Structure formats: structure tokens, C-alpha cells
Backbone as a printed PyTorch tensor [residue, N CA C, xyz], in Angstrom:
tensor([[[  0.8170,  -1.1700,   0.1890],
         [  0.0610,  -0.0750,   0.1650],
         [  0.8930,   1.2550,   0.1130]],

        [[  2.0250,   1.3720,   0.8800],
         [  2.8530,   2.4150,   0.8180],
         [  3.5770,   2.4300,  -0.4600]],

        [[  3.9730,   1.6740,  -1.2110],
         [  4.4120,   1.8870,  -2.4450],
         [  3.6400,   2.4720,  -3.4310]],

        [[  2.1830,   1.8660,  -3.4790],
         [  1.2700,   2.4180,  -4.4240],
         [  1.2350,   3.8840,  -4.1030]],

        [[  0.9780,   4.2950,  -2.8090],
         [  0.8730,   5.6940,  -2.4680],
         [  2.1050,   6.5430,  -2.8770]],

        [[  3.2880,   6.0390,  -2.6440],
         [  4.4710,   6.6470,  -3.1620],
         [  4.6500,   6.7520,  -4.6070]],

        [[  4.1750,   5.6890,  -5.3790],
         [  4.1210,   5.9060,  -6.7920],
         [  3.1490,   6.9040,  -7.3580]],

        [[  2.0860,   6.8300,  -6.8040],
         [  0.8950,   7.7610,  -7.2150],
         [  1.4370,   9.2730,  -6.8060]],

        [[  2.0870,   9.5750,  -5.7160],
         [  2.6810,  10.9120,  -5.4410],
         [  3.6580,  11.2230,  -6.4760]],

        [[  4.6440,  10.2910,  -6.7900],
         [  5.4670,  10.6230,  -7.6770],
         [  4.9710,  10.9050,  -9.2650]],

        [[  3.9220,  10.1630,  -9.4900],
         [  3.4400,  10.4730, -10.9180],
         [  2.7050,  11.8530, -10.9430]],

        [[  2.0840,  12.1430,  -9.8020],
         [  1.2550,  13.5090,  -9.5470],
         [  2.3410,  14.5500,  -9.7300]],

        [[  3.3550,  14.2180,  -8.9510],
         [  4.3940,  15.4530,  -9.0190],
         [  5.1830,  15.5170, -10.3590]],

        [[  5.3890,  14.4460, -10.9580],
         [  6.0710,  14.4120, -12.3850],
         [  5.2900,  15.2030, -13.2630]],

        [[  3.9190,  14.8750, -13.2290],
         [  2.9410,  15.5340, -14.2250],
         [  2.7560,  16.8930, -13.8550]],

        [[  2.7740,  17.2940, -12.6460],
         [  2.8010,  18.7710, -12.1030],
         [  3.9790,  19.4860, -12.7860]],

        [[  5.1440,  19.0810, -12.4720],
         [  6.3480,  19.5210, -12.8580],
         [  6.4370,  19.8160, -14.6330]],

        [[  5.8740,  18.7660, -15.2060],
         [  6.1190,  18.5760, -16.8360],
         [  4.9260,  19.5990, -17.2820]],

        [[  4.1690,  20.2320, -16.5560],
         [  2.9730,  21.1640, -17.0110],
         [  3.5080,  22.4300, -16.4690]],

        [[  4.4890,  22.5590, -15.7100],
         [  5.0240,  23.8020, -15.2590],
         [  5.5730,  24.6510, -16.4200]],

        [[  5.2930,  25.8230, -16.7520],
         [  5.8730,  26.5280, -17.6650],
         [  7.3390,  27.0930, -17.4980]],

        [[  8.2860,  26.8500, -18.3850],
         [  9.6340,  27.3740, -18.1320],
         [ 10.2280,  28.1820, -19.5780]],

        [[ 11.1470,  28.9370, -19.3850],
         [ 11.6180,  29.6210, -20.5330],
         [ 12.6370,  28.8680, -21.2430]],

        [[ 12.4250,  28.8570, -22.7140],
         [ 13.3720,  27.8710, -23.4660],
         [ 14.0090,  28.8350, -24.4430]],

        [[ 15.4090,  28.4400, -25.0020],
         [ 15.8350,  29.1510, -25.9330],
         [ 15.6410,  28.2580, -27.3460]],

        [[ 15.2660,  28.7400, -28.4010],
         [ 14.9110,  27.8650, -29.6830],
         [ 15.6130,  28.4620, -30.6680]],

        [[ 16.4620,  27.6600, -31.5300],
         [ 17.1530,  27.9220, -32.5590],
         [ 16.3610,  27.3560, -33.7610]],

        [[ 15.8220,  27.9830, -34.6030],
         [ 15.1690,  27.5130, -35.8640],
         [ 15.3000,  28.2990, -37.2000]],

        [[ 15.0040,  27.7590, -38.0190],
         [ 14.8230,  28.3670, -39.5940],
         [ 13.5300,  28.8030, -39.5950]],

        [[ 12.9720,  29.2120, -40.6250],
         [ 11.4840,  29.4110, -41.0120],
         [ 10.7560,  28.1090, -41.1690]],

        [[ 11.4420,  26.9110, -41.4280],
         [ 10.8320,  25.6110, -41.6960],
         [ 11.1530,  24.5010, -40.5230]],

        [[ 12.5520,  24.8040, -40.0070],
         [ 12.7720,  23.6250, -38.9490],
         [ 13.2560,  24.2510, -37.5850]],

        [[ 13.0960,  23.5520, -36.5900],
         [ 13.4990,  23.7130, -35.3000],
         [ 14.9500,  23.1540, -35.3380]],

        [[ 15.9400,  23.6340, -34.9330],
         [ 17.4080,  23.0600, -34.7270],
         [ 17.6090,  22.7300, -33.4360]],

        [[ 17.1450,  23.4940, -32.4290],
         [ 17.5060,  23.2410, -31.0340],
         [ 16.5750,  23.9150, -30.0070]],

        [[ 16.3720,  23.0630, -28.8980],
         [ 15.5900,  23.7120, -27.7990],
         [ 16.4640,  23.5780, -26.6530]],

        [[ 16.7370,  24.6970, -25.9280],
         [ 17.7040,  24.5640, -24.6860],
         [ 16.8070,  25.3890, -23.4960]],

        [[ 16.9620,  24.7200, -22.3600],
         [ 16.5370,  25.5740, -21.3370],
         [ 17.2510,  26.7890, -21.0910]],

        [[ 16.5360,  27.9590, -20.8930],
         [ 17.0950,  29.2470, -20.6980],
         [ 16.7860,  29.6730, -19.1520]],

        [[ 17.8160,  29.1210, -18.4090],
         [ 17.7390,  29.6370, -16.9360],
         [ 17.8620,  31.1670, -16.6980]],

        [[ 17.7560,  31.6120, -15.6590],
         [ 17.7980,  32.9880, -15.5360],
         [ 19.3440,  33.3490, -15.8030]],

        [[ 19.4750,  34.2880, -16.6430],
         [ 20.6590,  34.8190, -17.0190],
         [ 21.6600,  34.0120, -17.8070]],

        [[ 21.0180,  32.9810, -18.5660],
         [ 21.5930,  32.0270, -19.6280],
         [ 22.1080,  33.0110, -20.4990]],

        [[ 23.1710,  32.4270, -21.2400],
         [ 23.8940,  33.1830, -22.3060],
         [ 24.1570,  32.4140, -23.4400]],

        [[ 24.5160,  32.9790, -24.7930],
         [ 24.7860,  32.3260, -25.8720],
         [ 25.5210,  33.1760, -26.5530]],

        [[ 26.4060,  32.7270, -27.7320],
         [ 27.1510,  33.4440, -28.6640],
         [ 26.9210,  33.2630, -29.9340]],

        [[ 26.8410,  34.1650, -30.7410],
         [ 26.7880,  34.0730, -32.0970],
         [ 28.3570,  34.2920, -32.8220]],

        [[ 28.8730,  33.3600, -33.5790],
         [ 30.1200,  33.5620, -34.0310],
         [ 29.9970,  33.2360, -35.5690]],

        [[ 30.8810,  34.0050, -36.3700],
         [ 31.0050,  33.8100, -37.7090],
         [ 32.3800,  34.4070, -38.3300]],

        [[ 32.5500,  34.1610, -39.3440],
         [ 33.7780,  34.6310, -40.0970],
         [ 33.3180,  35.8120, -40.8360]],

        [[ 33.9320,  36.8430, -40.7220],
         [ 33.7120,  38.0080, -41.7390],
         [ 33.8970,  37.7830, -42.9850]],

        [[ 32.9200,  38.2330, -43.8580],
         [ 33.0210,  37.7810, -45.3250],
         [ 34.0510,  38.4850, -46.1230]],

        [[ 34.5290,  39.6630, -45.6550],
         [ 35.6370,  40.3100, -46.4010],
         [ 36.8770,  40.2420, -45.8640]],

        [[ 36.9470,  40.3310, -44.3120],
         [ 38.0410,  40.2220, -43.4860],
         [ 38.6660,  39.1590, -43.2390]],

        [[ 37.7140,  38.0610, -43.3520],
         [ 38.1660,  36.4180, -43.0670],
         [ 38.6140,  36.4600, -41.5220]],

        [[ 38.0250,  37.2210, -40.7470],
         [ 38.5690,  36.9600, -39.2380],
         [ 37.0890,  36.6870, -38.5360]],

        [[ 37.3070,  36.0740, -37.3720],
         [ 36.3090,  35.6570, -36.5980],
         [ 35.7250,  36.9060, -35.7990]],

        [[ 34.5250,  36.9640, -35.8190],
         [ 33.5470,  37.7600, -34.9720],
         [ 32.6880,  37.0410, -34.1660]],

        [[ 32.5690,  37.5390, -32.7750],
         [ 31.5680,  37.0400, -31.8510],
         [ 30.6050,  38.1960, -31.0130]],

        [[ 29.4900,  37.7150, -31.0040],
         [ 28.6240,  38.5410, -30.2950],
         [ 28.0700,  37.7610, -29.1720]],

        [[ 27.9190,  38.2960, -27.8910],
         [ 27.4790,  37.6930, -26.8850],
         [ 26.0350,  38.2050, -26.1160]],

        [[ 25.2910,  37.2910, -25.9710],
         [ 23.9000,  37.5110, -25.5560],
         [ 23.6210,  36.9170, -24.1920]],

        [[ 22.6530,  37.5270, -23.6150],
         [ 22.0070,  36.9430, -22.4080],
         [ 20.6580,  36.9720, -22.3850]],

        [[ 19.9660,  36.0900, -21.8520],
         [ 18.6370,  36.0230, -21.5450],
         [ 18.1760,  36.4460, -20.0730]],

        [[ 17.2720,  37.6950, -20.1560],
         [ 16.9900,  38.1960, -18.7620],
         [ 15.5660,  38.3120, -19.0640]],

        [[ 14.7910,  38.1290, -17.8980],
         [ 13.2440,  38.3460, -18.2200],
         [ 12.4850,  37.8230, -19.4170]],

        [[ 13.1520,  36.6390, -19.9890],
         [ 12.3740,  36.2810, -21.0710],
         [ 12.8800,  37.0060, -22.3170]],

        [[ 13.7570,  38.1050, -22.3580],
         [ 14.1820,  38.7010, -23.4650],
         [ 15.5670,  38.4120, -23.7450]],

        [[ 15.9990,  38.6540, -24.9870],
         [ 17.3360,  38.6820, -25.3150],
         [ 18.0600,  39.9840, -25.3270]],

        [[ 19.2880,  40.0570, -24.7300],
         [ 19.9860,  41.2900, -24.6210],
         [ 21.5760,  40.9450, -25.1390]],

        [[ 21.9220,  41.9820, -25.9450],
         [ 23.3560,  41.8170, -26.4330],
         [ 24.1610,  42.4050, -25.2820]],

        [[ 25.1440,  41.7810, -24.9010],
         [ 25.9190,  41.9470, -23.8430],
         [ 27.4190,  42.5040, -24.2320]],

        [[ 27.7740,  42.1810, -25.2490],
         [ 29.1070,  42.5230, -25.7920],
         [ 29.5600,  41.8510, -27.2490]],

        [[ 30.7210,  42.3220, -27.6830],
         [ 31.1800,  41.7650, -28.9910],
         [ 32.6050,  41.5240, -28.8800]],

        [[ 33.1520,  40.8550, -29.7940],
         [ 34.7110,  40.7690, -29.8960],
         [ 35.1250,  40.3260, -31.4160]],

        [[ 36.0550,  41.2060, -31.8380],
         [ 36.4630,  41.0410, -33.3080],
         [ 38.0390,  41.3430, -33.3820]],

        [[ 38.4770,  41.0530, -34.4570],
         [ 40.1730,  41.1810, -34.6320],
         [ 40.5660,  42.5840, -35.4300]],

        [[ 39.4980,  42.9260, -36.3320],
         [ 39.7790,  44.2480, -37.1240],
         [ 38.6820,  45.0990, -37.1990]],

        [[ 38.8430,  46.3960, -37.4610],
         [ 37.7610,  47.4100, -37.6340],
         [ 37.6460,  47.4070, -39.1540]],

        [[ 36.3890,  47.5120, -39.5900],
         [ 35.9380,  47.6910, -40.8950],
         [ 34.9480,  48.8260, -40.9360]],

        [[ 34.3910,  49.1490, -42.0430],
         [ 33.3360,  49.9170, -42.4700],
         [ 32.1350,  49.6670, -41.5050]],

        [[ 31.6400,  50.4810, -40.9150],
         [ 30.4070,  50.4060, -40.1900],
         [ 30.4490,  49.9730, -38.7380]],

        [[ 31.7760,  49.6740, -38.2640],
         [ 32.0920,  49.2790, -36.8680],
         [ 32.3390,  50.5580, -36.0510]],

        [[ 31.4830,  50.5680, -35.1010],
         [ 31.6340,  51.7060, -34.1090],
         [ 32.9520,  51.7820, -33.3600]],

        [[ 33.4100,  53.0580, -32.9890],
         [ 34.9110,  53.0790, -32.5290],
         [ 34.6950,  52.4150, -31.0800]],

        [[ 33.5140,  52.8270, -30.4660],
         [ 33.3520,  51.9580, -29.0210],
         [ 31.7480,  51.9170, -28.9670]],

        [[ 31.5030,  50.7470, -28.0810],
         [ 30.1070,  50.4960, -27.7250],
         [ 30.1310,  49.9970, -26.3300]],

        [[ 29.0960,  50.2620, -25.5000],
         [ 28.8300,  49.5930, -24.1950],
         [ 29.7930,  50.5630, -23.1750]],

        [[ 30.0690,  49.7780, -21.9700],
         [ 30.7080,  50.6420, -20.9720],
         [ 32.2340,  50.6650, -21.2770]],

        [[ 32.8470,  49.4960, -21.9680],
         [ 34.2220,  49.4450, -21.8410],
         [ 34.5120,  49.0780, -23.2740]],

        [[ 35.5540,  49.4400, -23.8460],
         [ 36.2040,  48.8850, -25.0200],
         [ 37.7990,  48.6720, -24.7480]],

        [[ 38.1480,  47.4410, -25.0280],
         [ 39.5210,  47.3190, -24.8340],
         [ 40.3150,  46.1720, -25.9540]],

        [[ 41.6940,  46.0890, -25.8180],
         [ 42.1990,  45.1070, -26.6680],
         [ 42.8030,  44.0410, -25.7840]],

        [[ 42.5730,  42.7700, -26.1430],
         [ 43.1260,  41.8620, -25.3300],
         [ 43.5300,  40.4250, -26.1240]],

        [[ 44.7360,  39.9750, -26.0500],
         [ 44.9870,  38.8060, -27.0210],
         [ 44.5700,  39.0150, -28.4580]],

        [[ 44.7770,  40.2100, -29.1220],
         [ 44.6490,  40.4930, -30.4180],
         [ 43.2020,  40.8140, -30.7560]],

        [[ 42.2360,  40.6710, -29.8130],
         [ 40.9290,  40.8510, -29.9350],
         [ 40.4970,  42.2540, -29.4230]],

        [[ 39.4690,  42.9420, -30.1740],
         [ 38.9390,  44.3800, -29.5940],
         [ 37.8150,  43.6310, -28.9860]],

        [[ 37.6260,  44.1510, -27.7080],
         [ 36.1540,  43.6550, -26.9940],
         [ 35.4690,  44.7950, -26.6860]],

        [[ 34.1790,  44.8830, -26.9170],
         [ 33.1380,  45.8190, -26.4810],
         [ 32.1700,  45.3070, -25.6260]],

        [[ 32.2650,  45.6950, -24.2180],
         [ 31.5020,  44.8350, -23.0140],
         [ 30.5280,  45.9440, -22.4480]],

        [[ 29.6690,  45.2920, -21.9000],
         [ 28.5820,  46.3200, -21.0200],
         [ 27.8050,  47.0000, -21.9320]],

        [[ 27.3040,  46.3710, -23.3620],
         [ 26.2840,  46.8720, -23.9430],
         [ 24.9910,  46.9350, -23.5200]],

        [[ 24.5300,  45.6110, -23.1250],
         [ 23.2250,  45.5790, -22.2780],
         [ 22.1040,  46.1570, -22.9970]],

        [[ 21.9510,  45.8170, -24.1780],
         [ 20.7770,  46.4700, -24.9930],
         [ 19.5870,  45.4690, -25.4620]],

        [[ 18.6170,  45.5820, -24.9330],
         [ 17.6200,  44.6010, -25.1090],
         [ 17.1450,  44.7600, -26.6510]],

        [[ 17.1820,  43.2020, -27.0300],
         [ 16.9000,  42.9050, -28.5410],
         [ 15.3850,  42.5100, -28.5820]],

        [[ 14.8890,  41.7230, -27.4680],
         [ 13.5550,  41.3370, -27.4740],
         [ 13.4390,  39.9100, -27.4630]],

        [[ 12.4780,  39.2580, -27.8620],
         [ 12.0660,  37.6050, -27.6220],
         [ 12.7160,  37.1250, -28.7820]],

        [[ 13.1900,  37.8000, -29.9450],
         [ 13.4960,  37.0150, -31.0350],
         [ 14.6200,  37.9430, -31.7840]],

        [[ 15.7370,  37.1260, -32.1110],
         [ 16.9490,  37.5240, -32.8350],
         [ 17.1640,  36.8580, -34.1440]],

        [[ 17.1700,  37.4490, -35.2650],
         [ 17.2630,  36.9130, -36.4940],
         [ 18.8310,  37.0720, -37.0060]],

        [[ 19.1440,  36.0520, -37.5470],
         [ 20.7160,  36.0000, -38.1200],
         [ 20.5250,  35.3710, -39.6130]],

        [[ 20.8630,  36.3270, -40.5900],
         [ 21.0690,  36.0070, -41.8590],
         [ 22.5160,  35.4210, -42.0990]],

        [[ 22.7110,  34.0120, -42.6930],
         [ 24.0610,  33.7570, -42.9210],
         [ 24.4900,  34.0870, -44.3560]],

        [[ 25.7010,  33.8920, -44.6980],
         [ 26.2500,  33.9410, -46.0060],
         [ 26.8670,  32.7840, -46.5910]],

        [[ 27.4870,  32.7210, -47.6050],
         [ 28.0110,  31.5700, -48.2870],
         [ 29.4200,  31.1340, -47.6190]],

        [[ 30.2910,  31.9810, -47.1640],
         [ 31.4150,  31.8340, -46.4970],
         [ 31.4400,  32.2350, -44.9850]],

        [[ 30.5330,  32.4200, -44.4480],
         [ 30.4590,  33.0390, -42.8660],
         [ 30.4410,  32.1030, -41.7910]],

        [[ 30.2180,  30.9250, -42.1290],
         [ 30.4350,  29.6430, -41.1470],
         [ 29.8520,  30.1780, -39.6510]],

        [[ 28.6460,  30.7030, -39.7400],
         [ 27.9360,  30.9460, -38.5940],
         [ 27.9500,  29.9460, -37.5920]],

        [[ 27.9540,  30.0550, -36.3020],
         [ 27.7200,  29.0210, -35.3240],
         [ 26.8380,  29.8840, -34.1940]],

        [[ 26.0000,  29.0200, -33.4040],
         [ 25.3640,  29.1450, -32.3530],
         [ 25.8900,  28.4740, -31.2590]],

        [[ 26.3080,  28.9680, -30.2010],
         [ 27.2050,  28.3520, -29.0210],
         [ 26.4910,  28.8640, -27.8810]],

        [[ 25.9390,  27.6640, -27.0040],
         [ 25.1450,  27.7870, -25.7020],
         [ 25.8690,  26.7630, -24.7850]],

        [[ 26.4890,  27.3070, -24.0680],
         [ 27.2200,  26.2710, -22.9770],
         [ 28.0870,  25.2090, -23.7370]],

        [[ 27.9730,  24.0410, -23.5730],
         [ 28.4810,  22.9520, -24.2290],
         [ 27.9490,  22.7350, -25.8100]],

        [[ 26.8800,  23.3140, -26.0610],
         [ 26.2210,  23.1790, -27.4640],
         [ 26.7720,  23.9610, -28.3970]],

        [[ 27.2440,  23.5590, -29.3930],
         [ 28.0640,  24.4560, -30.7230],
         [ 27.1840,  23.7200, -31.8470]],

        [[ 26.2630,  24.6390, -32.3760],
         [ 25.3930,  24.2190, -33.5520],
         [ 25.6910,  25.1770, -34.9300]],

        [[ 26.1780,  24.4280, -35.7270],
         [ 26.2100,  25.0010, -37.1190],
         [ 25.1030,  25.7970, -37.5500]],

        [[ 25.1890,  26.9020, -38.2170],
         [ 24.3920,  27.6980, -38.8740],
         [ 24.7090,  27.6250, -40.2900]],

        [[ 24.6250,  26.4120, -41.0030],
         [ 25.3270,  26.2080, -42.0860],
         [ 24.4440,  26.3870, -43.4150]],

        [[ 23.3870,  26.7100, -43.4260],
         [ 22.5520,  26.9780, -44.6700],
         [ 22.7690,  28.4350, -45.2190]],

        [[ 23.5130,  28.6450, -46.3320],
         [ 24.0590,  29.7480, -46.6670],
         [ 22.6340,  30.6980, -47.1600]],

        [[ 22.6410,  31.8240, -46.6720],
         [ 21.4320,  32.7570, -47.0940],
         [ 20.1760,  32.3260, -46.2390]],

        [[ 20.2790,  31.3560, -45.2900],
         [ 19.0970,  31.2760, -44.5080],
         [ 18.9600,  32.3070, -43.5010]],

        [[ 17.6590,  32.4120, -43.0580],
         [ 17.2930,  33.2310, -41.8780],
         [ 17.2200,  32.3670, -40.6960]],

        [[ 18.1360,  32.3580, -39.7020],
         [ 17.8920,  31.6230, -38.4100],
         [ 17.2440,  32.6170, -37.4340]],

        [[ 16.3990,  32.1150, -36.6050],
         [ 15.7950,  32.7380, -35.6310],
         [ 16.0590,  32.2570, -34.2790]],

        [[ 16.5810,  33.0450, -33.3840],
         [ 16.5870,  32.6280, -31.9540],
         [ 15.7780,  33.2440, -31.2820]],

        [[ 14.9420,  32.4720, -30.4730],
         [ 13.8190,  33.0730, -29.9180],
         [ 13.7240,  32.4400, -28.1580]],

        [[ 13.2340,  33.2630, -27.4050],
         [ 12.8020,  32.7670, -26.1280],
         [ 11.2250,  32.6230, -26.1500]],

        [[ 10.8530,  31.1920, -25.5940],
         [  9.5300,  31.1520, -25.5150],
         [  9.2260,  30.3540, -24.2820]],

        [[  8.2470,  30.7830, -23.3820],
         [  7.9080,  29.9690, -22.1610],
         [  6.7880,  29.2610, -22.5840]],

        [[  6.9160,  27.8190, -22.2000],
         [  5.9720,  26.8930, -22.4290],
         [  6.1350,  25.6390, -21.5220]],

        [[  5.0010,  24.8550, -21.3890],
         [  5.3120,  23.8080, -20.4500],
         [  6.4830,  23.0340, -20.8790]],

        [[  7.0240,  22.4150, -19.8490],
         [  8.2050,  21.4430, -19.9100],
         [  7.9000,  20.3560, -20.8820]],

        [[  6.6520,  19.6860, -20.7560],
         [  6.2880,  18.6210, -21.3810],
         [  6.1400,  18.9510, -23.0240]],

        [[  5.8460,  20.1020, -23.3320],
         [  5.8250,  20.8470, -24.8020],
         [  7.0560,  20.6950, -25.3350]],

        [[  8.1000,  21.2190, -24.5500],
         [  9.5010,  21.2570, -25.0710],
         [ 10.2230,  20.0790, -25.2040]],

        [[  9.7880,  18.9250, -24.2340],
         [ 10.2810,  17.5650, -24.5550],
         [  9.6090,  17.1580, -25.5290]],

        [[  8.4580,  17.1260, -25.9770],
         [  7.8260,  16.5490, -27.2730],
         [  8.5680,  17.2550, -28.4690]],

        [[  8.8430,  18.4310, -28.3930],
         [  9.4990,  19.1730, -29.6570],
         [ 10.9480,  18.5680, -29.6970]],

        [[ 11.4560,  18.2480, -28.5510],
         [ 12.9610,  17.9630, -28.6660],
         [ 12.7020,  16.5110, -29.0500]],

        [[ 11.9340,  15.5520, -28.7430],
         [ 11.6220,  14.3550, -29.1130],
         [ 11.3870,  14.2730, -30.7460]],

        [[ 10.8740,  15.1220, -31.2690],
         [ 10.5440,  15.3220, -32.7640],
         [ 11.9540,  15.6880, -33.4880]],

        [[ 12.8520,  16.3280, -32.8510],
         [ 14.0340,  16.7020, -33.3310],
         [ 14.8550,  15.3540, -33.4320]],

        [[ 15.0330,  14.4710, -32.5420],
         [ 15.5460,  13.3140, -32.3970],
         [ 15.0330,  12.2900, -33.2670]],

        [[ 13.8110,  12.1920, -33.5850],
         [ 13.2550,  11.2980, -34.6180],
         [ 13.4590,  11.4640, -35.8680]],

        [[ 13.6650,  12.8470, -36.2820],
         [ 13.9660,  13.1760, -37.6560],
         [ 15.2950,  12.6310, -38.2010]]])
């Protein structure tokens, strides 16, 4: 009888937790979901690419705060046309990179990234590094609050494909 009560309580708690809404970071194109990652408070991600003219890596650093995406900083190796001389709270050079940090500008719930033929874009979040390899594609990074079970079901569909 005790085991049955324990199992019932565990099932009820599991169902309640899976229905609890959480914030997720979703990487997708207009047609496919590429990744669904939990977005804990202050989670961060990076967009990395190779500049199409200068052939140098560029990186932009983002943070998820209050279910919105904020740009926090950027780093790159060379200045080119259209690059501001500074942005954010501090600009400095370290290890051959120009760093602009403390930007803290709200993007919103969605960030669109258009890839090029030679830009080799990557989405990096923690241990996850995902190639954004479709040239000319519009990738969308969005925050979405949904029940955990809905995110699990969408992740399962990613695995099945």
C-alpha cells in the first residue's frame, strides 16, 4: 500500500512539473527547429561567424533576462566599415581581439541572423555548438515560455527526424 501511494505521489508530482511553464531558447529556421535549450535566469549564448571580407572571426555575446534577449558584448580582430569606435561601458584590446563589453541592449524575444556563403555561423550555448550552415538562411533565436512537456515533445521530434 505504501509503495502504491508513493508511486501515485511521484506520478502526480511528475505531471505537475512537466506542465510547469519554463523559458526555453529555440534555434530555428523558417521551416525547422534546430535546438531547444532551457534558458535559466541569466543564461547566455554566442553567435560566431567569419567576416565575409576580412576573413576574421567575430563573436557577439547575448544573455537571456526576463524572457528577453540582450546583447552584452562583442569581440573581433579588425575594424572595418560600419564598426563603431566603441560601444557599451568599455572597449579594450586583449590577446589581439577588440572587446566591447557592457552593451546591455534589449533585442526582444527574437533575434534573426542571416548567414552567408562563407560566414560559417555558429550558435554556441554552454557545451552546445550548432552550425548555422545553410547559406542565405534566416535563423531565428527566440525565447519562449512553454510547459516542459511541450519542450520535451518538440525535442523528441528533433531526435526522430
